[in-house]
N, C-alpha and C positions, 0 to 999 in steps of 0.2 A: 497118722497120713503115711501113703508107701511114698517111698523112695522112687518112685515115678512121677510123682508130683501131679497135679490138674490141670484139668482139661476142657472145654466147654463141647458137651455132645452133641454131632452135627446135627441129630433130628430133633432132641426136645428143648437144646438150647441150655441145659444145666449147666452148669460151672462146679465140674464134678469130680473129687479124690478118684486117682487111678483104680485105688480096689475097685472104682463102678464098673471098669473093664475089664473085657478079655484082653489077653496079649494080644490076639489076634486082631480086635478092635485096634488096640492101643496103639500096634506098629503101622495100622493106616493113616495115620498121624492126625495133626489139627487140623480141623474143617469136614476131615470124613470118615473121623470115628464115633460110632454110637455105643451111648453107655450100654449093659446088661439088659434093662427094663425095654430097651428101644428096640434092641435087638430080640427079644424075648415075646414082644409084643407086638412086629413086624412094624416099627412107626421106623419109614423110610427119609434119609436127608436127599434132599433137592440134590439136579448134581453139580451147584455150584457149593457143595456142602454144606444149606442152611433150609431146615427144613421152615413150609410154610406156616404147621402148625404153631401156638403158641399156646402149652399146657399147663396143669397144675399137677400131673400126674403124681410126682415125687413128693405130694404133700399133703400132708396127714392128716394136721389140723385146722381151725381158721375160730376166730370170734368174730359175730355177727352184733354189728351194733343196731338192733330192732327200735330202740328207742325214735328214730327220724327217718323217716322216707328220704331216700335219695334220689330218687325217680320211681315213677310209674304208668302205665299205663290202664289201658280197658280189661286186662286180665291179673297183673300181677303188678306188682310192689316188689322197687330194686331197694335193699340194701347195704350200705357201705360196708366192711368189713375188713380182718387184718389173717393175715396166714401168723399161724404160733405153733407147728409144726413139721417137719421138713423141709425143702430146699428152698422154699419161699418165706423162710421166716422173717417177717416182718414186712413183706411187701403188701400191698393193699389187695384187693378182690372186692366182687360184686356176688350180692344175692340175690337168686330171682324167684320171691315167694308167689302162688299161686292167690289172691284173694279169695278169702271164708268160704266164699257161693260158689267157688269155681275149683274147690281142692279134688271134689270128683275127679276131674280132668286131668290130673296129674301123669300117672301114666303114660298115656294116650299121648299129650303133648310132648311132655318132655321125650318120646321117643320120635315123635314127629321133628322135632329142636333139632335132636343128634343128626339124623337122616339128612336133614338140612344142611345141620354144620359138613356133615363127610360129602355132603355132593359141591358145599361151595367150596372144601377145601382142595377141591377135583379141581377145579374151573380154576379156582386160584394157583395151583403148583403149575397148571398148565399155562397160563398167562407169567407167571415167574420165568419160566422154563423159555420162554418167545424173549424174552428181553425187549418187550416193547418201550420198559421203561428202564432207567439204573438203579431203581429202590425195589427193594423184597419186598411184597403186602405178604400181611402176614394176617393169621384169620386164629381168635381168641376160640377155644375147643373148648366146650364147658364140660363139669360134671355134672352129674346126679348126686346130691348126696340128700343124707338123712337129718335133719335137726334133732337132736339127742333128748330137747326136753318137751317139742310140741310133736314128735313123730312127722311132722310135714317134709316133703319130700322137697328140693330145692337146686335150682343152676346154678354152679360156683363157678364164678370166671375168673383166668386169670387179670 
């Protein structure tokens, strides 16, 4: 651990050791500094210093329990899981898989899902900046992952 200590990144919301920050970002102070990953990927924090996005970008592995469907819809099954690597280790997650007969739609629909999330993020960020309510609304931003066993793609959400 660095001698500077730890701080919550104002963009991704992760509590990270100072080694994850440049000197410039660290000098901006609590609530304003962004980790190296967020700076590289252009992830901004809101004006109040906290991001609307709730991401799992610093997560590297998870275990999904496919023995029991957590929830389901017309096109997808949702399974619960746990992060096993990265900053969210030990935290819960959900994985959304297409039903077998709709797997051929994965690429197209996951792209549409991600576009919808980006539009939602813009709207909610503007909402938060207007201070209509005293709370910050956050949006789960999923990632498209690929199952190492089946090869199927799925959406993983914090």
